[in-house]
Legacy VTK file of the C-alpha trace (Angstrom):
# vtk DataFile Version 3.0
C-alpha trace
ASCII
DATASET POLYDATA
POINTS 447 float
35.556 -11.348 -22.574
32.642 -12.132 -20.278
32.314 -10.759 -16.943
31.987 -14.361 -15.372
35.720 -14.594 -15.966
36.215 -12.308 -13.349
33.774 -13.402 -10.826
35.102 -12.511 -7.384
33.606 -15.861 -6.106
35.944 -17.870 -8.124
39.629 -18.664 -6.733
41.903 -19.556 -9.534
45.180 -21.906 -8.441
47.234 -19.610 -10.603
46.959 -16.542 -12.756
49.635 -15.846 -15.199
50.253 -12.175 -16.123
51.434 -11.658 -19.741
50.672 -14.093 -22.732
54.012 -14.218 -24.355
55.313 -17.623 -25.436
56.374 -18.388 -21.812
52.867 -17.953 -20.464
51.141 -19.477 -23.450
53.206 -22.551 -22.881
52.156 -22.278 -19.375
48.431 -22.054 -20.205
48.813 -24.876 -22.956
50.576 -27.256 -20.374
48.249 -26.741 -17.501
45.138 -27.013 -20.009
45.053 -30.930 -19.902
45.792 -31.062 -16.072
42.948 -32.493 -14.295
41.350 -30.096 -11.674
44.078 -27.416 -12.377
42.197 -23.861 -12.866
44.520 -21.107 -14.280
43.705 -17.914 -15.988
46.329 -16.020 -18.207
45.971 -12.322 -18.482
47.478 -10.064 -21.280
47.000 -6.252 -21.553
47.396 -6.166 -25.476
44.328 -6.605 -27.649
45.627 -9.495 -29.609
48.825 -11.701 -29.848
51.856 -10.285 -31.528
55.388 -11.591 -31.276
57.753 -9.087 -31.836
56.029 -7.637 -34.789
58.959 -4.909 -35.462
61.079 -7.946 -36.555
58.630 -9.628 -38.564
61.106 -9.434 -41.494
60.790 -11.738 -44.775
62.949 -14.824 -44.700
63.955 -14.498 -41.098
63.885 -17.597 -38.887
64.276 -18.881 -35.285
67.685 -19.511 -33.787
66.074 -22.947 -32.121
64.479 -25.679 -33.838
60.829 -26.390 -34.238
60.750 -28.437 -31.171
61.393 -25.466 -28.888
57.738 -24.834 -29.231
55.297 -24.412 -26.258
54.697 -27.849 -25.228
56.900 -30.553 -27.062
59.818 -30.939 -24.570
57.332 -31.388 -21.838
54.719 -33.678 -23.643
55.577 -34.551 -27.491
51.714 -36.066 -27.725
50.407 -32.293 -26.755
47.537 -31.344 -29.273
49.260 -27.612 -29.515
52.394 -28.880 -30.719
54.243 -27.073 -33.708
53.750 -30.005 -35.817
50.137 -30.346 -35.264
49.576 -26.749 -36.043
51.187 -27.564 -39.385
49.048 -30.559 -39.758
45.862 -28.362 -38.714
46.771 -25.791 -41.128
47.817 -28.069 -44.192
51.646 -26.994 -44.106
53.074 -30.487 -42.512
54.198 -31.727 -45.709
55.573 -28.643 -47.305
57.525 -28.344 -43.827
58.838 -31.857 -44.050
59.905 -31.300 -47.715
61.679 -28.187 -46.964
64.146 -30.343 -44.550
64.828 -27.215 -42.145
64.534 -27.426 -38.533
64.322 -23.684 -37.971
60.804 -22.019 -38.735
60.596 -18.815 -40.224
59.800 -16.095 -37.759
56.496 -15.463 -39.446
55.653 -19.076 -39.322
56.325 -19.219 -35.573
54.257 -16.325 -34.900
51.374 -17.818 -36.722
51.805 -21.040 -34.735
51.544 -18.877 -31.404
48.449 -17.157 -32.542
46.780 -20.392 -33.595
47.680 -21.863 -29.945
46.464 -18.659 -28.116
43.213 -19.169 -29.958
42.706 -22.723 -28.813
43.341 -21.809 -25.108
40.079 -20.912 -23.069
42.238 -19.752 -20.367
43.913 -16.840 -22.115
42.382 -13.492 -22.131
43.721 -10.522 -23.964
42.831 -6.871 -23.525
43.176 -7.460 -19.576
45.361 -5.279 -17.851
46.420 -5.881 -14.182
46.675 -2.480 -12.490
47.305 -3.383 -8.842
47.560 -6.352 -6.528
46.869 -7.345 -3.004
47.345 -10.246 -0.869
45.244 -11.336 2.276
44.467 -14.642 3.814
46.426 -16.629 1.161
44.655 -15.126 -1.713
45.821 -12.646 -4.081
43.095 -10.104 -5.381
44.138 -8.382 -8.836
42.471 -5.250 -10.100
41.977 -6.092 -13.762
40.942 -3.332 -16.375
39.232 -4.344 -19.603
36.806 -2.727 -22.108
33.916 -3.556 -19.766
35.369 -1.931 -16.839
37.200 -2.905 -13.821
37.261 -6.475 -12.304
38.628 -8.460 -9.414
40.219 -11.425 -10.026
41.377 -13.728 -7.136
43.974 -16.457 -7.111
46.248 -18.613 -4.992
49.369 -18.189 -7.107
50.793 -15.549 -9.519
53.114 -16.622 -12.595
54.648 -13.526 -14.050
55.442 -13.523 -17.712
55.262 -9.717 -18.430
58.434 -9.957 -20.682
60.925 -7.637 -21.554
60.871 -3.853 -22.757
63.165 -2.384 -25.502
66.565 -0.879 -24.153
67.654 2.353 -25.084
71.204 3.442 -23.925
71.440 6.496 -21.590
73.669 7.865 -24.370
70.499 8.417 -26.510
68.514 11.606 -25.074
64.721 11.264 -25.113
64.460 14.290 -27.306
66.252 12.848 -29.938
64.514 9.492 -29.663
61.518 11.270 -30.184
62.559 13.125 -33.393
61.331 10.363 -35.649
64.753 9.673 -37.166
65.654 7.199 -34.414
63.960 3.825 -34.035
64.676 0.600 -31.758
64.531 -2.537 -33.438
61.253 -3.455 -31.861
59.533 -0.810 -34.318
61.565 -1.246 -37.160
59.096 -2.789 -39.624
56.734 -0.190 -39.508
59.260 2.534 -39.748
61.431 0.912 -42.442
60.392 3.090 -45.265
61.320 6.255 -43.393
64.730 4.538 -41.986
65.657 3.596 -45.398
64.936 6.935 -47.175
68.193 8.415 -45.488
71.172 9.172 -47.304
73.353 8.175 -44.416
71.967 5.302 -42.611
73.447 3.587 -39.225
72.596 0.797 -37.079
74.047 0.409 -33.491
74.309 -2.706 -31.672
75.277 -6.434 -32.145
73.632 -9.685 -32.104
70.817 -11.241 -34.459
68.470 -8.188 -34.624
71.273 -6.039 -35.549
72.543 -8.134 -38.388
69.009 -8.776 -39.738
68.457 -5.088 -39.909
71.622 -4.267 -41.452
71.217 -7.261 -44.194
67.623 -6.061 -44.884
68.883 -2.472 -45.603
71.855 -3.516 -47.491
69.613 -5.568 -49.762
68.053 -2.383 -51.104
70.948 0.138 -50.514
71.280 2.431 -53.471
74.799 3.623 -54.808
74.037 7.127 -53.291
73.345 5.891 -49.842
75.849 5.145 -47.002
75.122 2.445 -44.466
77.133 2.070 -41.259
77.140 -0.701 -38.525
78.519 -0.105 -35.183
78.840 -2.722 -32.448
80.530 -2.222 -29.033
81.246 -6.027 -29.224
85.117 -6.790 -30.048
83.816 -8.512 -33.250
80.822 -9.466 -35.283
80.657 -12.756 -33.198
78.427 -15.537 -34.213
76.074 -17.594 -31.942
77.900 -20.468 -30.261
76.054 -23.553 -31.334
78.257 -26.504 -30.838
76.608 -29.538 -29.448
78.728 -29.574 -25.958
77.656 -25.975 -25.466
74.283 -26.574 -26.177
74.318 -28.956 -23.172
74.451 -25.880 -21.016
70.936 -25.413 -21.718
70.114 -27.994 -19.405
68.757 -28.567 -15.894
71.926 -29.770 -14.441
73.747 -26.311 -15.724
70.987 -24.343 -14.166
71.723 -26.449 -10.799
75.256 -25.372 -11.117
74.701 -21.673 -12.007
72.044 -21.291 -9.256
74.310 -22.399 -6.592
76.884 -19.832 -7.164
77.466 -16.701 -5.343
75.751 -13.774 -6.956
79.125 -12.120 -7.854
80.197 -15.211 -9.789
76.799 -15.519 -11.657
77.204 -12.045 -12.836
80.476 -12.525 -13.932
79.572 -15.531 -15.758
76.693 -13.998 -17.279
78.599 -11.060 -18.746
80.979 -13.590 -20.287
78.364 -15.848 -21.944
76.463 -13.334 -23.952
77.680 -15.348 -27.000
75.854 -18.208 -25.979
72.293 -16.407 -26.789
72.975 -12.852 -28.405
75.269 -14.014 -31.204
74.089 -13.652 -34.774
73.472 -16.792 -36.863
76.560 -18.051 -38.634
74.785 -18.259 -41.852
73.599 -15.022 -41.710
77.149 -13.470 -41.381
78.139 -15.474 -44.398
75.341 -13.978 -46.253
76.063 -10.404 -45.214
79.711 -10.955 -46.426
78.538 -12.472 -49.617
76.196 -9.314 -50.128
79.242 -6.923 -49.643
81.599 -8.858 -51.895
79.230 -8.765 -54.697
78.760 -5.054 -54.091
82.533 -4.962 -54.367
82.788 -6.631 -57.393
79.979 -4.321 -59.012
82.068 -1.170 -57.596
79.456 -0.308 -55.208
80.436 -0.840 -51.456
78.930 2.411 -49.496
79.294 0.621 -46.430
81.205 0.920 -43.310
81.409 -1.693 -40.485
82.879 -0.718 -36.904
83.514 -3.510 -34.124
84.669 -2.552 -30.797
82.972 0.786 -30.908
80.451 2.013 -28.355
77.873 5.035 -28.581
79.036 7.718 -26.375
76.477 10.185 -27.243
73.921 11.262 -29.880
72.822 14.819 -30.785
71.452 16.796 -33.589
73.695 19.131 -35.543
72.761 20.769 -39.358
69.760 18.721 -39.521
71.298 15.290 -39.043
72.437 13.057 -36.221
75.688 13.230 -34.989
76.958 9.857 -33.326
79.753 10.338 -30.612
81.480 7.190 -30.938
84.798 5.497 -28.955
86.838 2.767 -29.983
87.273 0.262 -27.446
90.741 -0.991 -28.198
92.461 2.310 -28.525
90.198 4.644 -26.708
90.055 7.262 -29.464
86.810 9.339 -29.842
85.193 10.418 -33.247
81.940 11.239 -34.555
79.961 10.098 -37.682
76.804 11.582 -39.159
73.477 9.757 -40.041
70.221 10.908 -41.086
68.378 7.973 -39.899
69.606 5.411 -37.035
68.203 1.983 -35.883
69.085 0.966 -32.410
69.627 -2.845 -32.035
70.202 -2.471 -28.421
68.219 -5.411 -27.256
65.620 -5.544 -24.268
66.051 -5.634 -20.490
63.572 -6.766 -17.719
61.214 -4.420 -16.244
59.150 -5.293 -13.179
55.273 -4.963 -13.550
54.270 -1.877 -11.541
51.847 -3.696 -9.329
54.825 -5.947 -7.916
55.422 -3.133 -5.838
51.980 -3.432 -4.169
53.289 -6.684 -2.700
56.070 -5.240 -0.726
57.878 -7.794 1.543
56.146 -10.866 -0.090
58.804 -10.536 -2.989
62.216 -11.848 -1.913
64.887 -9.552 -3.291
68.798 -9.627 -3.429
70.825 -6.900 -1.525
70.781 -5.013 -4.828
67.105 -4.944 -5.228
66.881 -7.587 -7.963
64.352 -10.473 -7.634
65.638 -13.590 -5.717
64.569 -16.191 -7.716
64.821 -19.738 -6.268
65.832 -22.880 -7.991
62.008 -23.532 -8.634
61.386 -20.070 -10.096
59.517 -18.743 -7.126
60.209 -15.020 -5.682
58.213 -15.582 -2.674
58.459 -17.533 0.766
55.116 -19.270 -0.085
56.397 -19.983 -3.532
53.161 -18.542 -4.677
54.678 -15.852 -6.992
56.564 -17.393 -10.030
58.389 -15.766 -12.659
59.275 -16.634 -16.405
62.263 -14.891 -18.199
62.943 -12.588 -15.013
65.677 -14.994 -13.651
68.820 -14.427 -16.352
70.686 -13.376 -13.303
70.162 -16.291 -11.126
69.577 -18.931 -13.693
71.745 -17.893 -16.322
71.373 -17.658 -19.978
68.554 -20.267 -20.310
66.179 -17.692 -18.913
65.357 -16.187 -22.432
65.811 -19.537 -24.183
62.581 -20.739 -26.056
63.860 -24.279 -25.803
63.862 -24.267 -22.024
60.154 -22.883 -22.000
58.544 -26.192 -21.501
60.979 -27.179 -18.994
60.459 -24.359 -16.678
56.700 -24.851 -17.085
56.861 -28.090 -16.024
58.821 -27.176 -13.200
56.369 -24.582 -12.138
53.253 -26.778 -12.823
54.700 -29.748 -10.724
55.179 -27.004 -8.075
51.629 -25.756 -8.142
50.347 -29.084 -7.877
52.612 -30.373 -5.358
53.591 -33.672 -7.371
55.093 -34.402 -10.641
52.478 -34.306 -13.295
55.082 -33.786 -15.974
58.244 -35.730 -16.057
60.949 -33.308 -15.656
64.595 -34.112 -16.882
67.528 -33.878 -14.129
70.255 -34.743 -16.322
70.448 -34.642 -20.122
74.234 -34.151 -21.036
77.382 -36.002 -21.293
79.625 -33.485 -19.283
79.502 -32.472 -15.731
79.264 -28.903 -14.219
81.104 -27.912 -11.054
82.793 -29.951 -8.465
81.514 -33.422 -7.861
80.487 -34.128 -3.869
83.063 -36.477 -2.229
82.298 -40.136 -3.204
79.566 -39.257 -5.770
80.767 -39.405 -9.376
78.440 -37.870 -11.800
76.029 -40.210 -13.696
76.751 -40.840 -17.464
73.197 -41.450 -18.428
70.143 -38.976 -18.596
67.799 -38.945 -15.572
64.175 -38.169 -15.180
61.800 -37.182 -12.183
58.352 -37.084 -11.938
55.194 -38.616 -13.912
57.131 -41.094 -15.883
60.354 -41.512 -14.016
LINES 1 448
447 0 1 2 3 4 5 6 7 8 9 10 11 12 13 14 15 16 17 18 19 20 21 22 23 24 25 26 27 28 29 30 31 32 33 34 35 36 37 38 39 40 41 42 43 44 45 46 47 48 49 50 51 52 53 54 55 56 57 58 59 60 61 62 63 64 65 66 67 68 69 70 71 72 73 74 75 76 77 78 79 80 81 82 83 84 85 86 87 88 89 90 91 92 93 94 95 96 97 98 99 100 101 102 103 104 105 106 107 108 109 110 111 112 113 114 115 116 117 118 119 120 121 122 123 124 125 126 127 128 129 130 131 132 133 134 135 136 137 138 139 140 141 142 143 144 145 146 147 148 149 150 151 152 153 154 155 156 157 158 159 160 161 162 163 164 165 166 167 168 169 170 171 172 173 174 175 176 177 178 179 180 181 182 183 184 185 186 187 188 189 190 191 192 193 194 195 196 197 198 199 200 201 202 203 204 205 206 207 208 209 210 211 212 213 214 215 216 217 218 219 220 221 222 223 224 225 226 227 228 229 230 231 232 233 234 235 236 237 238 239 240 241 242 243 244 245 246 247 248 249 250 251 252 253 254 255 256 257 258 259 260 261 262 263 264 265 266 267 268 269 270 271 272 273 274 275 276 277 278 279 280 281 282 283 284 285 286 287 288 289 290 291 292 293 294 295 296 297 298 299 300 301 302 303 304 305 306 307 308 309 310 311 312 313 314 315 316 317 318 319 320 321 322 323 324 325 326 327 328 329 330 331 332 333 334 335 336 337 338 339 340 341 342 343 344 345 346 347 348 349 350 351 352 353 354 355 356 357 358 359 360 361 362 363 364 365 366 367 368 369 370 371 372 373 374 375 376 377 378 379 380 381 382 383 384 385 386 387 388 389 390 391 392 393 394 395 396 397 398 399 400 401 402 403 404 405 406 407 408 409 410 411 412 413 414 415 416 417 418 419 420 421 422 423 424 425 426 427 428 429 430 431 432 433 434 435 436 437 438 439 440 441 442 443 444 445 446
């Protein structure tokens, strides 16, 4: 990383902070735009996408078209298909006839794209931010020291952090016998060595870890899966439900009162946090085969919450409660995997910007329909708007759409064509005298 990239005489049009898939997409879609000068900073030394869950055979829950660029510009050179062509793997992928890339394959694609983006810089940590005279000044730390980066706009893509329930004491978490799925791969050998292994959580990550452990479970071991959800529910993936990952549903959701949005979000977790139905069937088949062979040292508990966790007689003691009948009971484990998901955490430097950042009465970010959290629309966010835009926020397939909106907003004109309507169904009540159109509509460059 050269010092000239931190020249204080240069004012970028936008600086993205964080280089996960969404801000990589921002850099990729900004790259061919004439005159648009952007920089993306990432504190990690190299790109890594969920390395703790890079398990053999696991795959995305979205098709390959949910890459960085295709849904905004199918001809873009940093598409997933172009990555396959460049690496000599296009025909094997074609012959495989499967729309869903392996997770390792997708990570390889993201690393390939990052290496081809001159605007992306790793090992650069943003420690502080200031605003004066229409310009943001960022204190950026890297191996060469502290530099000042100046920009007219910020695009925050700092991502989410592992969520650990309050019922898990810090001292127990630090014992080494408990690991969040974000660190599962490196801790797998230690976790799998326990005589009694527990997995707590729902969703795809919990199922993948459970299946991984079940595949190598010995007859003298016991594996338990506990989920607070009322059942081991599948990801809802029917076509009319998929239409809710659409601009018009975001319009509808964003226009609702915040209390209604929160209530809807609580009910919609199955739309993006469920388990792939094929994996559920695979787990059942694995259990069935074990039953036939006489070895089923497994317990599955739905509608059961983790109320507390402690140590007793050298083992972990899980305090559980059934959500249906209210009964409390304990179970014992030697090792525990927390598949409890992730939560958004604001970057510390955001506090430096004070009143420039719009907030809801409860302190959460007040994200407008165009993904801005400032009155001047000069601070924009990626995947920090679940509470204002709905479950499309973490959806990889909507990343290119959101980046198209953000880039068009930065430019002040429609460089990228942006879909306004993609579905057959309508959401919410129609305005008097204006029936919903029945055909997809675009706005922007090619409308």
